[in-house]
Each structure stands twice: as C-alpha cells, then as structure tokens.
Backbone as a ProteinNet text record, in pm:
[ID]
protein_1_A
[PRIMARY]
MNEKKVYFTDGTSECFFTAVFDAYNDQSAYVTSEQHLQLSLGEAFTYVYPDGEKVARVQNKLKRLDARSVYDVELVLRSRETDREQTAFLYIRELVKTGKSVRGKLSASCVRRMMDLRAQVAQEVHRLKGFLRFSETTDGVLYAPCSPDHDDVDLLASHFIARLACPFVIHDVWRKKALLYNGRECVLMPVGDAEFAESQREKFFSSLWKKYYHTVNIPARKNTRLQRQFMPVRYWEFLTEEP
[TERTIARY]
-2149.5	-2057.4	-2088.8	-1977.2	-1982	-2063.7	-2143.9	-2206.5	-2068.2	-2159.5	-2019.1	-2101	-2020.5	-2049.5	-1967.1	-2073.6	-2079.1	-2045.4	-1941.3	-1902	-1905.4	-2037.2	-2009.9	-1948.3	-1877.7	-1840.7	-1895.3	-1888.1	-1970.4	-1843.2	-1758	-1670.1	-1521	-1509.1	-1414.9	-1307.4	-1181.6	-1032.6	-1087.6	-1120	-1170.3	-1196.2	-1340.7	-1416.3	-1370.6	-1302.9	-1240.9	-1137.1	-1056.6	-934.3	-1001.9	-1118.9	-1194.4	-1266.5	-1333	-1355.3	-1238.9	-1155.1	-1040.4	-1034.2	-1006.1	-987.4	-1070.8	-1191.4	-1336.7	-1296.6	-1295.9	-1318.4	-1237.1	-1084.2	-934.2	-936.7	-1012.1	-1012.4	-1155.3	-1218.5	-1321.6	-1322.4	-1276.8	-1213.2	-1360.6	-1485.4	-1567.8	-1602	-1508.5	-1553.3	-1523.3	-1607	-1644	-1643	-1541.1	-1555.9	-1585.3	-1694.8	-1715.7	-1806.1	-1812.6	-1932.3	-1988.6	-1997.1	-2111	-2271.6	-2326.8	-2424.1	-2575.7	-2560.1	-2686.4	-2639.7	-2552.3	-2501.8	-2579.6	-2590.9	-2716.5	-2670.5	-2748.2	-2653.1	-2686.6	-2664.8	-2723.8	-2754.5	-2786.4	-2886.8	-2740.7	-2788.2	-2650.7	-2586.4	-2586.4	-2526.1	-2564.5	-2457.1	-2526.6	-2422.7	-2531.2	-2393.6	-2398	-2305.6	-2297.8	-2270	-2294.5	-2250.7	-2142.5	-2017.2	-1932.9	-1903	-1878.9	-1864.8	-1731.7	-1706.9	-1522.9	-1533.3	-1410.8	-1369	-1193.5	-1173.7	-1050.1	-983.2	-946	-862.6	-805.4	-903.3	-900.9	-881.9	-900.5	-796.4	-648.4	-595.8	-438.6	-397.3	-463.3	-377.8	-355.3	-484	-471.1	-294.2	-350.6	-246.3	-120.8	-71	37.5	130.2	18.3	88.6	79.4	15.8	95.6	195.1	237.4	320.3	460.3	483.6	593.6	632	587.8	575.8	600.3	552.8	560.8	527.8	658.9	569.2	524.7	535.6	440.4	295.8	235.4	109.8	-5.4	7.2	-144.8	-155.7	-61	-90.7	-132.1	-103.8	-111	-274.9	-267.9	-446	-534.9	-451.2	-545.3	-589.4	-473.6	-502.1	-631.3	-616.4	-663.8	-802.3	-858.6	-967.4	-1052.3	-947.7	-1010.6	-1034.2	-1037.3	-1082.6	-1230.5	-1280.3	-1392	-1426.1	-1348.7	-1351	-1432.8	-1556.5	-1617.3	-1577.7	-1456	-1384.5	-1317.1	-1238.2	-1151.1	-1140.9	-1246.6	-1267.1	-1162.8	-1241.9	-1223.2	-1069.5	-994.7	-869.1	-815.3	-841.6	-743.6	-759.4	-891.8	-867.8	-763.3	-776	-723.3	-562.8	-528.1	-405.9	-363.3	-387.5	-327.8	-346.1	-404.6	-453.5	-295	-249.4	-159.6	4.9	-3.7	104.4	131.2	8.9	36.9	121.8	57.4	103.5	220.9	245.6	397.1	469.2	418.6	561.8	646.8	643.5	710.2	641	685	648.6	603.1	466.9	454.7	431.2	464.7	392	539.4	625.3	655.2	631	559	477.3	378.5	416.7	315.1	227	316.7	203.7	142.1	72.3	-59.2	-156	-234.8	-337.5	-384.6	-398	-483.3	-371.2	-206.5	-120.9	-143.1	-144.2	-148.3	-260.2	-362.1	-494.7	-507.4	-425.5	-358	-314.3	-174.2	-106.7	-163.3	-245.8	-353.8	-393	-502.3	-549.9	-469.8	-391.7	-303.7	-222	-208.2	-137	-253.7	-371.9	-467.1	-536.1	-492.6	-502.5	-418.8	-289.7	-174.4	-165.8	-175.4	-175.2	-307.9	-385.7	-478.5	-437.6	-385.4	-374.3	-240.6	-176.8	-37.2	-109.2	-162.7	-224.2	-291.5	-402.4	-494.9	-379.7	-271.9	-195.3	-150	-125.2	-124	-197.1	-322.7	-437	-565.2	-559.9	-644.9	-643.6	-754.5	-734.2	-837.3	-769.7	-830.7	-856.3	-979	-1054	-1083.2	-1046.8	-1061.7	-1208.3	-1263.9	-1394.9	-1421.4	-1564.5	-1548.4	-1558.9	-1504.3	-1459.7	-1292.5	-1267.2	-1097.5	-1055.8	-1141.1	-1073.7	-1019.2	-954.6	-933.7	-1013.5	-1118.2	-1165.9	-1077.6	-1159.7	-1106	-1201.4	-1271.8	-1383.1	-1314.7	-1349.8	-1289.4	-1417.9	-1420	-1471.8	-1379.4	-1317.8	-1199.2	-1325.9	-1225.8	-1265.1	-1281.9	-1158.8	-1167.7	-1176.3	-1202.5	-1243.1	-1081.8	-1074.5	-884.5	-874	-961	-878.2	-820	-841.3	-790.2	-641.2	-614.1	-451	-402	-488.9	-392.9	-404.9	-405.8	-401	-257.1	-149.1	-24.9	3.5	29.1	69.4	39.2	-149.6	-171.4	-143.7	-151.8	-130.8	28.6	101.6	304.9	281.4	188.2	292.6	139.1	4.3	-89.8	-74.6	-48.9	-20.7	-193.5	-277	-424.4	-512	-629	-730.8	-782.4	-806.1	-881.6	-937.4	-1027.2	-1173.3	-1150.7	-1143.2	-1122.5	-1232.1	-1329.4	-1463.2	-1490.6	-1505.8	-1511.7	-1640	-1699	-1861.2	-1930.4	-1870.3	-1920.4	-1957.5	-1882.3	-1946.2	-1972.3	-1987.4	-2069	-1968	-1835.3	-1749.5	-1667.4	-1600.6	-1509.2	-1412.7	-1265.9	-1129.5	-1162.3	-1141.2	-1154	-1021.8	-952.2	-781.6	-840.9	-844.8	-853.2	-762.7	-643.7	-499.5	-437.1	-489.4	-440.2	-486.2	-626.9	-664	-728.2	-735	-772.5	-877.3	-990.1	-1118.6	-1159.1	-1184.4	-1271.7	-1461.6	-1546.7	-1664.9	-1789	-1884.3	-1963.3	-2048.5	-2056.5	-2046	-2215.8	-2270.6	-2423.5	-2343.8	-2467.7	-2457.3	-2368.8	-2350.4	-2275.6	-2214.5	-2260.3	-2163.8	-2090.9	-1977.5	-1832.2	-1850.8	-1875.5	-1886.1	-1770.4	-1743.7	-1631.5	-1556.8	-1454.6	-1448.7	-1416.6	-1411.7	-1443.3	-1296.8	-1180.2	-1027.5	-1066.5	-1045.3	-1107.2	-1171.1	-1255	-1324.2	-1244.6	-1152.8	-1096.9	-961.7	-905.8	-777.3	-819.9	-901.8	-980.2	-989.8	-1046.3	-1084.8	-989.6	-837	-744.5	-650	-666.2	-612.2	-670	-777.1	-856.2	-829.2	-764.3	-779.9	-595.5	-507.7	-389	-379.6	-427.3	-492.1	-456.9	-594.3	-651	-555.9	-449.8	-383.1	-270.7	-209	-74.3	-119	-227.6	-295.9	-308.6	-226.2	-248.3	-341.8	-456.8	-521.5	-470.3	-399.1	-350.5	-289.7	-228.9	-86.7	-183.3	-336.5	-410.5	-374.5	-360.8	-329.3	-414	-510.6	-643.3	-609.3	-569.4	-499.3	-410.9	-271.8	-195.6	-210.1	-326.8	-368.5	-444.1	-523.9	-591.9	-472.6	-373.2	-309.6	-238.7	-182.9	-117.8	-235.2	-337.6	-488.9	-572.2	-652.2	-732.7	-847.8	-949.3	-1038.2	-1188.4	-1143	-1240.8	-1188.1	-1085.1	-1027.1	-1058.8	-1134.2	-1160.1	-1270.3	-1351.7	-1482.7	-1456.4	-1346.5	-1288.3	-1184	-1136.5	-1036.9	-1042.2	-989.4	-1053.9	-1005.3	-928.5	-892.6	-955.2	-991.4	-1076.3	-1009.6	-955.3	-902.8	-945.8
-8446.2	-8366.8	-8316.7	-8294.5	-8229.7	-8192.1	-8200.2	-8119.9	-7985.1	-7868.6	-7763.7	-7773.2	-7758.9	-7802.5	-7632.4	-7609.3	-7431.9	-7493.2	-7470.2	-7507.1	-7322.5	-7279.3	-7221.4	-7234.2	-7098.2	-7137.3	-6979.6	-6925.7	-6837.4	-6741.5	-6730.9	-6576.7	-6615.7	-6717.1	-6711.9	-6752.5	-6738.6	-6837.6	-6988.4	-7044.5	-7185	-7246.2	-7210.6	-7232.1	-7233.6	-7182.3	-7144	-7263.5	-7327.8	-7406.9	-7522.9	-7556.4	-7664.9	-7661.6	-7562.4	-7643.8	-7611.1	-7605.2	-7664.6	-7808	-7840	-7980.6	-8032.8	-8007.6	-8062.2	-8120.3	-7991.3	-7967.1	-7991	-7999.7	-8023.9	-8118.8	-8264.5	-8354.7	-8326.1	-8194.7	-8178.6	-8084.3	-8129.3	-8040.7	-7915.4	-7991.2	-7913.6	-7759.2	-7731.8	-7652.4	-7545.5	-7465.2	-7344.2	-7300.9	-7197.1	-7163.9	-7050.2	-7027.2	-6861.9	-6854.2	-6744.4	-6721.2	-6599.2	-6574.9	-6475.9	-6549.1	-6566.7	-6621.7	-6575.4	-6486.1	-6448.9	-6464.7	-6584.4	-6628.1	-6664	-6635.1	-6649	-6824.7	-6928.9	-7039	-7059.9	-7112	-7186.8	-7280.5	-7347.7	-7437.5	-7567.3	-7672.5	-7743.9	-7729.5	-7691.4	-7635.6	-7726.6	-7758.3	-7767.8	-7709.7	-7708.3	-7629.3	-7716.1	-7731.4	-7743.9	-7654	-7649.4	-7566.1	-7616.3	-7516.1	-7580.7	-7527.3	-7636.1	-7616.1	-7573.5	-7559.4	-7531.3	-7686.1	-7713.2	-7877.8	-7820.5	-7826.3	-7763.7	-7895.2	-8041.6	-8102.6	-8087.6	-8062.8	-8024.4	-7892.5	-7829.2	-7708.5	-7704.1	-7807.8	-7788.7	-7864.1	-7977.2	-8063.8	-7947.8	-7912.8	-7746.1	-7668.7	-7605.4	-7534.8	-7565.8	-7692.5	-7724.2	-7773	-7800.2	-7862.6	-7726.6	-7667.1	-7486.2	-7440.1	-7460.8	-7395.6	-7462.6	-7636.3	-7711.1	-7606.3	-7628.3	-7554.4	-7411.9	-7351.6	-7178.6	-7140.5	-7088.4	-7049.2	-6901.3	-6844.9	-6707.3	-6786.4	-6900.4	-6878.7	-6835.8	-6919.4	-6909.6	-6754.3	-6682	-6567.1	-6461.9	-6506.7	-6432.6	-6473.9	-6607.6	-6671.8	-6568.5	-6581.7	-6480.9	-6360.6	-6252.9	-6148.6	-6135.3	-6234.4	-6226.6	-6256	-6340.1	-6364.3	-6194.8	-6088.6	-5999.4	-5932	-5966.1	-5875.7	-5881.7	-5725.4	-5716.6	-5807.8	-5868.8	-5879.2	-6031.6	-6060.6	-6173.3	-6278.8	-6311	-6412.2	-6422.7	-6406	-6391.5	-6548.5	-6633.7	-6737.5	-6849.6	-6829.6	-6900	-6918.2	-6768.1	-6750.5	-6743.5	-6741.4	-6830	-7001.8	-7034.5	-7214.9	-7253.4	-7148.1	-7197.1	-7179.3	-7065.2	-7082.6	-7192	-7209.9	-7332.4	-7444	-7467.6	-7589.5	-7583.2	-7454.6	-7447.1	-7466.9	-7431.2	-7428.5	-7566.6	-7676.3	-7795	-7895	-7837.2	-7923.8	-7868.7	-7756.5	-7729.8	-7800	-7775.1	-7834.9	-7798.4	-7636	-7479.7	-7385.9	-7278.8	-7142.2	-7124.8	-7049.7	-7011	-6854.3	-6787	-6630.9	-6540.7	-6597.8	-6509.8	-6592.2	-6698.6	-6763	-6689.7	-6609.9	-6467.5	-6492.5	-6615.6	-6675.6	-6773.4	-6755.7	-6833.6	-6766.8	-6763.1	-6639.7	-6641.5	-6763.4	-6770.3	-6712.9	-6714.3	-6674.2	-6486.5	-6437.7	-6298.8	-6272.1	-6319.2	-6283	-6271.2	-6365.9	-6375.6	-6268.3	-6243	-6147.8	-5994.9	-6010.6	-5850.2	-5829.5	-5944.8	-5906.2	-5868.2	-6013.2	-5974.7	-5802.7	-5761.8	-5563.5	-5543.1	-5565.2	-5448	-5422.6	-5512.9	-5527	-5511.2	-5557.5	-5492.9	-5324.1	-5296.6	-5131.3	-5045.4	-5074.1	-5023.5	-5030.6	-5123.1	-5116.1	-5053.4	-5006.5	-4940	-4768.1	-4738.9	-4611.3	-4608.6	-4730.6	-4636.5	-4631.3	-4693.2	-4626.5	-4505.9	-4426.9	-4274.7	-4174.4	-4269.2	-4155.4	-4171.6	-4255.2	-4252.7	-4142.3	-4089.5	-3955.3	-4006.8	-3966.5	-4018.6	-3896.7	-3906.6	-3809.3	-3844.3	-3712	-3768.5	-3732.7	-3898.5	-3902.7	-3844.7	-3797.3	-3776.5	-3882.1	-3952.5	-4103.3	-4108.4	-4025.5	-4038.2	-4106.4	-4198	-4296	-4229.5	-4234.8	-4255.4	-4298.3	-4288.3	-4267.3	-4233.5	-4370	-4323.7	-4373	-4306.4	-4340.5	-4408.2	-4494.4	-4553.5	-4619	-4592.9	-4670.2	-4751.9	-4878.7	-4908.9	-5070.2	-5041.9	-5114.4	-5289.5	-5284.4	-5463.1	-5473.9	-5573.9	-5612	-5612.2	-5550.8	-5539	-5439.2	-5364.3	-5293.3	-5416.7	-5506.2	-5552	-5571.8	-5542.5	-5579.1	-5446.5	-5383.7	-5226.4	-5245.6	-5331.7	-5379.9	-5354.6	-5414.8	-5427.6	-5312.1	-5227.8	-5117.3	-5023.1	-4973.5	-4843.7	-4893	-5020.4	-5081.8	-5019.7	-5022.4	-4975.1	-4835.9	-4801.9	-4623.6	-4518	-4560.2	-4532	-4558.4	-4484.5	-4531.9	-4513.1	-4578.8	-4537.9	-4640.7	-4634.7	-4739.6	-4636.4	-4719.6	-4629.2	-4730.9	-4723.9	-4744.6	-4676.8	-4820.4	-4798.3	-4879.6	-4774.1	-4830.5	-4827.7	-4909.9	-4972.9	-4988.2	-4850.2	-4767.8	-4834.4	-4917.8	-4935.8	-5116.4	-5128.5	-5322.9	-5331.5	-5176.9	-5208	-5281.5	-5277.5	-5361.8	-5258.9	-5298.4	-5189.4	-5267.7	-5223.7	-5303.2	-5197.7	-5295.7	-5159.9	-5283.8	-5198.8	-5142.7	-5065.9	-5178.7	-5105.4	-5076.4	-5115.8	-5063.5	-5196.9	-5272.8	-5447.8	-5554.6	-5556.1	-5590.1	-5567.3	-5646	-5544.6	-5724.1	-5635	-5724.8	-5688	-5759.2	-5671.3	-5775.7	-5667.3	-5699.6	-5570.4	-5658.7	-5563.9	-5474.7	-5315.4	-5191.7	-5136.7	-5186.8	-5121	-4983.7	-4887.3	-4777.3	-4688.7	-4750.7	-4643.4	-4546.6	-4381.7	-4309.8	-4232.5	-4200.9	-4099.8	-4007.5	-3944.2	-3803.6	-3710.2	-3660.2	-3545.8	-3496.9	-3515.2	-3376.1	-3287.4	-3220.8	-3016.8	-3042.7	-3060.6	-3032.5	-3102.2	-3170.1	-3216.8	-3150.2	-3094.1	-2976.9	-2864.3	-2859.6	-2717.3	-2704.6	-2842.2	-2853.7	-2886.3	-2966.1	-2996.8	-2870.9	-2735.1	-2601.7	-2531.1	-2562.1	-2469.6	-2549.2	-2666.6	-2766.1	-2708	-2677.2	-2647.1	-2515.6	-2402	-2250.9	-2285.2	-2345.6	-2354.8	-2401.7	-2510.8	-2557.6	-2455.8	-2391.5	-2265.1	-2179.9	-2178.4	-2002.8	-2054.5	-2148.7	-2239.2	-2218.8	-2292	-2328.4	-2200.7	-2168.7	-2092.8	-2104.3	-2047.8	-2096.2	-2078.7	-1972.7	-1976.3	-2097.8	-2198.5	-2282	-2431.7	-2415.6	-2537.5	-2647.5	-2780.1	-2830.1	-2984.7	-2984.6	-3071.7	-3210.1	-3214.7	-3380.6	-3419.1	-3330.3	-3354.7	-3454.9	-3358.2	-3412.1	-3543.9	-3612.6	-3692.2	-3777.2	-3773.8	-3846.6	-3915.5	-3855.5	-3847.5	-3902.1	-3856.6	-3854.8	-3922.8	-4010.3	-4053.8	-3986.8	-3969.4	-3892.3	-3999.6	-4132.7	-4223.9	-4217.3	-4132.6	-4129.7	-4009.4	-3900.1	-3764.8	-3735.9	-3791.2	-3781.3	-3792.3	-3871	-3881	-3780.7	-3738.1	-3630.1	-3496.7	-3479.8	-3330.8	-3200.4	-3156.8	-3064.3	-3079.8	-3005.1	-3001.7	-2997.9	-3095.8	-3044.1	-2999.7
-1029.1	-982.8	-849.4	-766.3	-643.3	-583.1	-489.4	-416.8	-337.9	-322.8	-275	-155.1	-84.7	134.4	171	257	288.1	473.6	533.2	656.7	733.1	827	884.1	993.1	1054.3	1206	1290.8	1400.6	1475.6	1466.3	1378.6	1345	1485	1560	1641.4	1596.6	1644.8	1561	1582.3	1731.9	1781	1645.5	1586.8	1557.3	1398.4	1382.9	1224.2	1202.3	1291.1	1327.3	1291	1366.2	1409.3	1275.2	1236.6	1055.1	943.5	1002.8	881.3	890.5	1000	1073.6	976.5	1008.2	924.5	783.9	736.9	597.7	533	570.2	477.4	388.7	384.4	265.9	208	209.7	102.2	-10.4	-119.6	-218.8	-239.1	-192.1	-280	-148.4	-36.9	87.2	106.1	171	178	305.5	366.8	506.8	546.2	587.2	631.9	753.7	817.1	900.1	911.9	717.2	684.6	670.8	803.7	828.8	720.5	661.5	553.9	465	381.4	272.7	207.3	54.5	-10.7	-81.1	-46.2	-90.3	-240	-277.8	-447.7	-459.2	-586.3	-599.6	-615.9	-517.9	-528.8	-427.3	-318.5	-201.4	-80.1	-5.1	154.7	274.3	369.2	460.7	601.6	678.4	781.8	913.4	1007.9	1088.3	1226.2	1216.9	1300.7	1407.9	1553.6	1657.6	1739.4	1829.2	1849	1907.5	1866.8	1946.9	1950.9	2114.6	2144.4	2086.6	2071.8	2042.7	1919.9	1824.9	1678.4	1675.8	1758.1	1737.3	1776.7	1834.2	1899.8	1795.7	1695.6	1639	1479.8	1482.7	1360.1	1353.3	1477.6	1523.5	1551.5	1601.7	1646.9	1504.1	1378.8	1264	1166.1	1195.9	1113.5	1197.3	1315.5	1391.2	1357.7	1326	1251.7	1155	1038.8	928.6	892.9	961.5	970.3	1137.6	1257.5	1328	1333.3	1261.2	1156.4	1171.6	1098	1040	1126.5	1275.5	1326.5	1347.7	1364.3	1410.6	1274.8	1147.9	1054.7	1018.2	1024.3	976.8	1121.3	1214	1361.9	1293.3	1220.8	1174.6	1084.4	981	927.7	917.2	1015.5	1061.5	1126.8	1149.7	1195.7	1092.7	947.8	825.3	815.8	792.2	774.2	628.1	542.4	422.1	401	359.4	348	339.8	264.1	216.9	289.7	403	496.9	586.5	602	623.2	493.2	393.8	313	214.1	235.3	203.7	351.1	416.9	605	498.4	488.1	470.7	313.4	204.7	118.8	77.5	234.4	226.9	292.3	428.1	520	428.7	355	235.6	183.9	112	37.8	119	218.2	380.5	380.9	371.6	407.6	286.4	231.3	81.1	37.8	80.8	22	90	266.9	361.8	448.2	415.3	481.3	412.7	505.8	483.4	318.5	305.8	150.3	163	243	288.8	128.1	68.1	-44	-205.8	-188.2	-287.1	-353	-392.6	-449	-572.8	-633.1	-793.7	-720.9	-628.4	-597.3	-538.9	-609.9	-567.2	-433.9	-371.2	-238.9	-133.6	-142.9	-94.4	-94.4	-201.7	-248.6	-186.5	-180.1	-119.7	66.1	119.5	270.7	302.1	204.8	256.9	219.2	124.1	106.8	258	310.4	399.7	553.4	551.4	628.7	713.3	548.2	563.8	595.2	572.7	568.1	708.1	776.2	933.8	1030.1	952.4	1066.3	1011.8	930	912	972.7	1001.8	1062.4	1216.6	1280.6	1428.9	1401.6	1306.3	1315.5	1326.2	1210.6	1257	1391	1410.5	1530.5	1652.5	1678.9	1776.8	1769.6	1675.5	1661	1661.7	1567.9	1585.5	1624.1	1768.6	1858.6	1962.8	1968.8	2075.5	2237.4	2335.7	2458.2	2492	2608.1	2689	2804.6	2915.8	3063.6	3053.2	3161.9	3200.6	3354.9	3370.9	3520.9	3625.5	3555.2	3669.3	3626.1	3585.9	3570	3451.6	3383.1	3324.1	3176.7	3127.6	2990	2841.1	2799.9	2713.2	2528.7	2468.2	2345.8	2233.9	2169	2082.1	1901.3	1890	1736	1641.7	1487	1428.4	1311.3	1411.5	1261.4	1154.3	1090.6	932.5	964.4	1068.7	1138.2	1250	1277.3	1464.7	1508.3	1540.9	1614	1681	1757.6	1922.4	2020.4	2027.9	2139.9	2123.2	2000.3	1930.6	1967	2061.9	2102.9	2211.2	2257.8	2443.5	2513.4	2468.2	2522.8	2478.2	2404.9	2333.5	2423.4	2458.4	2537.1	2705.2	2689	2883.2	2902.8	2850	2826.8	2872.3	2796.2	2775.9	2857.6	2908.3	3002.6	3142.7	3270.9	3380.3	3445.9	3391.6	3472.4	3355.4	3396.7	3351.1	3265.1	3110	3014.5	2967	2818.6	2773.2	2602.7	2510.3	2425.7	2302.1	2297.4	2240.8	2073.6	2042.5	1891.8	1943	1872.7	1847.3	1749	1654.7	1515.9	1593.1	1604.1	1685.1	1814	1890.7	2051.8	2119.5	2117.6	2212.9	2271.4	2398.7	2437	2500.2	2452.7	2531.2	2712.5	2754.5	2966.7	3026	3082.6	3149.6	3278.2	3398.7	3516.2	3596.3	3518	3577.4	3633	3612.8	3639.9	3537.4	3475.7	3420.7	3320.5	3208.2	3055.8	2969.6	2984.8	2893.9	2757.3	2674.5	2543.5	2605.9	2620.2	2600.2	2526.4	2525	2448.5	2541.3	2478.9	2608.3	2513	2383.7	2331.7	2276.5	2361.7	2304	2350.1	2501.6	2618.9	2586.3	2625.4	2647.1	2774.9	2743.3	2868.1	2846.3	2989.7	2989.3	3049	2956.7	2990.8	3071.9	3169.7	3286	3203.1	3366.9	3337.6	3316.6	3353.1	3282.3	3155.8	3136.3	2979.7	2912.4	2965.5	2849.3	2831.4	2933	2929.1	2834.5	2878.9	2744.7	2652.8	2609.3	2524	2366.9	2527.7	2411.9	2379.7	2498.9	2473.9	2353	2338.5	2216.9	2087.3	2105.2	1955.1	1938.2	2071.7	2043.3	1917.8	1971.9	1935.2	1787.8	1796.3	1656.6	1614.4	1567.9	1513.4	1486.5	1609.3	1591.5	1493.3	1497.5	1430.1	1307.8	1274.9	1132.4	1055.4	916.7	824.6	735	690.5	625.3	436.6	428.4	251.4	196.4	335.8	319.6	325.5	379	379.5	254.3	312.8	194.6	260.1	182.5	199.5	180	49.7	33.1	57.4	134.3	257.2	313.5	423.5	495.8	511.5	403.2	381.8	400.5	316.3	313.7	415.8	509.1	626.1	739.1	703.1	892.4	734.6	728.8	645.3	704.7	643.8	624.9	760.8	692.9	825.3	995.8	1027.1	1126.6	1190.1	1067.8	1135.1	1230.4	1265	1326.7	1453.8	1510.2	1655.2	1700.7	1589.6	1617.7	1765.4	1818.8	1892.5	1806.6	1725.2	1664.1	1563.1	1451.6	1336.8	1230.5	1151.7	993.4	878.9
[MASK]
+++++++++++++++++++++++++++++++++++++++++++++++++++++++++++++++++++++++++++++++++++++++++++++++++++++++++++++++++++++++++++++++++++++++++++++++++++++++++++++++++++++++++++++++++++++++++++++++++++++++++++++++++++++++++++++++++++++++++++++++++++

C-alpha cells in the first residue's frame, strides 16, 4: 500500500502552486497549509518552499487551458475551509486531465467543491462592498473594522480606491491585519490589536444617524427575520445603527 504524503505549504498562493508542481504525479498526495493537521499512521510529510520557476510553469499551463483558472484557484485559497488547498489541487488535476475548462463539469466532486468554495469567497467580497461602515478618525482617515469569514479584505482595494477620495483603513479584526491606503499606494499589513479613535465630527454624525434610524423605525412592523435575510447577523457587530 502506498504511503500517503502530506505537502505542507505556508498558506501563500506561490507556495501552493509550487506544491502542485511537486505533488502532481504523486497519487497519494494531500496538499494543505493546516500546520496542526493530525497525521495518521502510514502518512509522511514534507514542507514546500516557494519556487518562482515552478509557479510560473504551473500558472502558464493553467491559463492555456482556462484563462480564469488561476484567479479561481487564488479565490479558493482564501477560503476558511481546511480542505481549500486539496480541493484546488484536485481541481487542477481534473483540468489538466480534461485539457480544457471544467468549471461546468459538476458531475466531478472536486469541481463541485471548487465552485462552492469559490462562490462563498466571491459572495462575501460582494457583501462587504455594501456592508462595510467607515468612520472618520482623529487623523482624518476613514476606518472600517470587519471580521470576514474568509481572508479577502485585500480584494476590496480597487472597489474603495475608486469610490473614496481619501486615505482609508479596512481592518480585519479577527486576523489582525489591515488594508491601508494613503491616497497613492495600498498595502496589506499586520496591525495587531490596533485601535482608531473617532473624530468629534464622526461622533456627531454617528449620533444623528442613530437618531434618524430609530425615528423612522416602526416597532410594530419590525421583521427580524427579513433583516437577517438582507443583512446576515455576523455583520451587525460593526454597524453604526443597531438593527
């Protein structure tokens, strides 16, 4: 019986594509970035380190088969699900074996799972574009805290750069990282437990908005079920208003 080999990555897409190159012909391969994975008897492991040449070769191959495949894989790698790397790995195998796009080949379990994880990440990015609430800080910077399910705050950069004509910070509170835009450049960096103080003007307008929200609210017609349908509860924590 062949020994199962686990390929550990550092969680980056570069390391993942390197692992795809190394593990492709290993039929017992399992690719993951979950460092606390419990190994079973008969399993071996190896740590994968990024290799630019291998990354380029894998990505070029995928782009020739399906122009959108690399983007799809990078979306799935942002998922919080622990099988994200293995799902993407099996999807790539299916794509290469078929020789053309397989996104519609839902009879294959790896394709169904891939499309499901992709949809989860893409849907959250879409929701965050509408659900984020920015506050003005004492430094004049717009600050928006959030705690997304998936590691996707940097995918919001182009959307808000095009809409906000000033510096802003989008803070992933749970992962302790933030997307910082200074008006010219945008970077993603760790920020720990950083806190931002609201300006007096922000406190004033926040108070006005809360009063307006409660004034137009009709208690007798409150529909909590409908509220949760349009605004998932996990986003309520960072709302200025109180549903």
